[in-house]
C-alpha positions as CSV (number, residue, x, y, z in Angstrom):
1,X,-48.8,-3.1,26.2
2,X,-45.1,-2.3,26.7
3,X,-44.4,-6.0,27.6
4,X,-46.0,-7.0,24.2
5,X,-44.3,-4.3,22.0
6,X,-40.8,-4.7,23.3
7,X,-40.0,-8.1,21.8
8,X,-41.8,-7.1,18.6
9,X,-39.7,-4.0,18.5
10,X,-36.5,-5.8,19.2
11,X,-37.3,-8.4,16.5
12,X,-38.0,-5.7,14.1
13,X,-34.9,-4.0,14.8
14,X,-32.7,-7.2,14.5
15,X,-34.4,-8.1,11.4
16,X,-33.9,-4.7,9.9
17,X,-30.2,-4.7,10.6
18,X,-29.7,-8.2,9.1
19,X,-31.8,-7.1,6.1
20,X,-29.4,-4.0,5.7
21,X,-26.3,-6.3,5.9
22,X,-27.7,-8.8,3.3
23,X,-28.4,-5.9,1.0
24,X,-25.1,-4.5,1.4
25,X,-23.7,-7.9,0.6
26,X,-25.6,-8.2,-2.5
27,X,-24.8,-4.9,-3.6
28,X,-20.9,-5.6,-3.1
29,X,-21.2,-8.9,-5.0
30,X,-22.9,-7.2,-7.8
31,X,-20.1,-4.5,-8.0
32,X,-17.6,-7.2,-8.0
33,X,-19.1,-9.1,-10.9
34,X,-19.7,-6.1,-12.7
35,X,-16.1,-5.0,-12.4
36,X,-14.9,-8.5,-13.4
37,X,-17.1,-8.4,-16.4
38,X,-15.8,-5.1,-17.6
39,X,-12.2,-6.1,-17.0
40,X,-12.9,-9.4,-19.2
41,X,-14.5,-7.1,-21.9
42,X,-11.6,-4.8,-21.9
43,X,-9.0,-7.8,-22.1
44,X,-10.9,-9.2,-24.9
45,X,-11.4,-5.9,-26.8
46,X,-7.7,-5.1,-26.8
47,X,-6.5,-8.7,-27.3
48,X,-4.4,-8.7,-24.2
49,X,-2.1,-11.8,-24.2
50,X,-3.3,-14.7,-22.2
51,X,-0.4,-14.8,-19.7
52,X,-0.9,-11.1,-19.0
53,X,-4.7,-11.4,-18.9
54,X,-4.4,-14.1,-16.1
55,X,-2.2,-11.9,-14.2
56,X,-4.5,-9.1,-14.4
57,X,-7.5,-11.2,-13.3
58,X,-5.5,-12.8,-10.4
59,X,-4.4,-9.3,-9.2
60,X,-8.0,-7.9,-9.2
61,X,-9.3,-11.0,-7.4
62,X,-6.7,-10.8,-4.8
63,X,-7.0,-7.0,-4.2
64,X,-10.8,-7.3,-3.9
65,X,-10.6,-10.1,-1.3
66,X,-8.2,-7.8,0.8
67,X,-10.1,-4.6,0.3
68,X,-13.8,-6.0,0.0
69,X,-14.2,-3.3,-2.7
70,X,-13.8,-0.4,-0.3
71,X,-12.0,2.7,-1.8
72,X,-9.6,4.0,0.9
73,X,-9.0,7.2,-0.7
74,X,-12.8,7.8,-1.2
75,X,-13.1,7.1,2.5
76,X,-10.3,9.3,3.5
77,X,-11.4,12.2,1.2
78,X,-14.8,12.7,3.0
79,X,-13.0,12.9,6.5
80,X,-11.9,16.2,8.1
81,X,-8.1,16.8,8.0
82,X,-7.5,16.0,11.7
83,X,-9.4,12.6,11.4
84,X,-7.8,11.7,8.1
85,X,-4.3,12.2,9.7
86,X,-5.2,10.0,12.6
87,X,-6.5,7.2,10.2
88,X,-3.2,7.5,8.0
89,X,-1.2,7.2,11.2
90,X,-3.0,3.9,12.1
91,X,-2.8,2.5,8.6
92,X,0.9,3.0,8.6
93,X,1.5,2.0,12.2
94,X,3.3,-1.3,11.2
95,X,6.1,0.8,9.4
96,X,6.3,3.3,12.2
97,X,6.6,0.9,15.0
98,X,8.9,-1.5,13.2
99,X,11.6,0.6,12.1
100,X,13.7,2.5,14.7
101,X,14.2,5.5,12.3
102,X,10.8,6.7,13.2
103,X,11.0,6.1,16.9
104,X,12.1,9.9,17.6
105,X,9.4,11.4,15.3
106,X,7.0,13.7,17.0
107,X,3.3,13.2,16.9
108,X,3.0,16.1,14.4
109,X,5.8,14.7,12.3
110,X,4.3,11.1,12.1
111,X,1.1,12.7,11.0
112,X,2.9,14.6,8.2
113,X,4.7,11.5,7.1
114,X,1.5,9.3,7.3
115,X,-0.3,11.6,5.0
116,X,2.3,11.1,2.3
117,X,2.6,7.2,2.5
118,X,0.7,5.2,0.0
119,X,0.0,1.4,0.2
120,X,0.7,-0.6,-3.0
121,X,-0.5,-4.2,-3.3
122,X,1.7,-6.2,-5.9
123,X,1.1,-9.5,-7.5
124,X,3.6,-12.2,-8.2
125,X,5.6,-11.3,-11.3
126,X,5.1,-7.4,-11.0
127,X,8.1,-5.3,-11.4
128,X,8.3,-2.7,-8.8
129,X,11.5,-1.2,-10.3
130,X,13.0,-1.8,-13.6
131,X,16.9,-1.5,-14.1
132,X,17.7,1.8,-15.4
133,X,14.7,3.7,-14.3
134,X,14.8,6.6,-11.8
135,X,14.4,5.6,-8.2
136,X,12.1,8.2,-6.6
137,X,10.4,6.2,-4.1
138,X,11.3,4.6,-0.8
139,X,9.6,1.3,-0.1
140,X,8.8,-0.6,3.0
141,X,7.9,-4.4,2.8
142,X,4.9,-5.1,5.0
143,X,4.2,-8.5,3.8
144,X,5.2,-10.8,0.9
145,X,8.6,-11.7,-0.8
146,X,10.5,-10.0,-3.7
147,X,13.6,-10.7,-5.5
148,X,16.3,-8.3,-6.7
149,X,17.8,-9.3,-10.1
150,X,21.0,-7.8,-11.5
151,X,22.4,-9.0,-14.7
152,X,20.1,-11.9,-14.9
153,X,21.2,-13.1,-11.4
154,X,19.2,-12.9,-8.1
155,X,21.2,-11.0,-5.8
156,X,18.8,-10.6,-2.9
157,X,15.5,-11.8,-1.6
158,X,13.6,-9.1,0.4
159,X,10.8,-9.9,2.9
160,X,8.7,-8.3,5.7
161,X,10.6,-5.4,7.4
162,X,13.0,-4.8,4.6
163,X,13.4,-1.4,3.0
164,X,14.6,-0.7,-0.4
165,X,15.0,2.2,-2.9
166,X,17.5,5.0,-2.4
167,X,18.9,7.4,0.5
168,X,18.0,10.2,-1.5
169,X,17.9,12.5,1.6
170,X,21.8,12.1,1.4
171,X,22.2,12.6,-2.4
172,X,22.0,15.4,-4.8
173,X,21.0,13.5,-7.8
174,X,18.2,11.0,-8.8
175,X,19.5,7.5,-8.9
176,X,19.0,5.1,-11.8
177,X,18.0,1.5,-10.5
178,X,20.9,-0.9,-10.7
179,X,18.5,-3.8,-10.9
180,X,15.1,-5.0,-11.2
181,X,12.9,-5.5,-8.2
182,X,10.2,-8.2,-8.8
183,X,7.5,-9.6,-6.5
184,X,7.6,-13.3,-5.9
185,X,4.4,-13.5,-4.0
186,X,1.4,-11.2,-3.3
187,X,3.2,-8.2,-1.4
188,X,2.0,-5.1,0.4
189,X,4.3,-2.1,0.3
190,X,4.2,1.1,2.2
191,X,5.8,3.7,-0.1
192,X,6.6,7.3,0.1
193,X,7.8,9.5,-2.9
194,X,11.1,11.3,-2.7
195,X,9.7,14.8,-2.8
196,X,7.2,14.1,-0.3
197,X,9.8,12.6,2.2
198,X,12.2,15.4,1.5
199,X,9.6,18.0,2.3
200,X,8.8,16.5,5.7
201,X,12.7,16.1,6.4
202,X,13.1,19.9,5.6
203,X,10.5,21.0,8.0
204,X,11.3,18.5,10.9
205,X,15.0,19.0,11.0
206,X,15.7,17.3,14.4
207,X,13.7,14.2,13.0
208,X,15.6,14.5,9.7
209,X,18.9,14.0,11.6
210,X,17.8,10.9,13.5
211,X,16.0,9.4,10.4
212,X,19.3,9.7,8.4
213,X,21.2,8.0,11.1
214,X,18.9,5.3,11.7
215,X,17.2,4.3,8.6
216,X,19.2,1.4,6.9
217,X,18.3,0.3,3.5
218,X,18.2,-3.5,2.9
219,X,18.8,-2.9,-0.7
220,X,20.2,0.5,-2.2
221,X,19.2,0.4,-5.9
222,X,21.8,3.1,-6.5
223,X,24.7,1.0,-5.8
224,X,25.6,-2.3,-7.9
225,X,26.6,-5.3,-6.0
């Protein structure tokens, strides 16, 4: 009996798993199309200009293709604190491994930093900073290309590994951006807010000294060229 039932059981298990996978695929596809329809209805209802509408649709399609519709924040919210910190460190490993400024950070420090970082996906043409607005975010380019525009002239092209924003851990005032920063391609940025970074640096003083010495901005938006 066992020899007869084992293949049948194996088949049922495999078939059940495949069925579950297909059901999930269909569910994700339905959510995707429902979202697209909602966005199209929104753009039509509020008569959003064609150029901007195309950018919105391109951005949503691009973002979905990368995330597969998975809400990272929702997943993290259901994980216990310790596990959430481990995941955040993993998600930000490219920044931590690539930049010498993080080399001397303790495990506890990295976990605190990782919890404050956010990932931003930008579409071509998106303005990350407008000239004149406050610079309250430090940005690390993980992928893609951006241009820095000052007085209608391109003064720099930023790419993977570059850092832009302000050295607000050395300054007492909030800077005003001296230039526009605009995405040339689809970009992934890992960013951390001024208040969040200063909070970590205040607690981890040894790391703060190392970070201040070793982090070099590719583009300091406080200073005009």
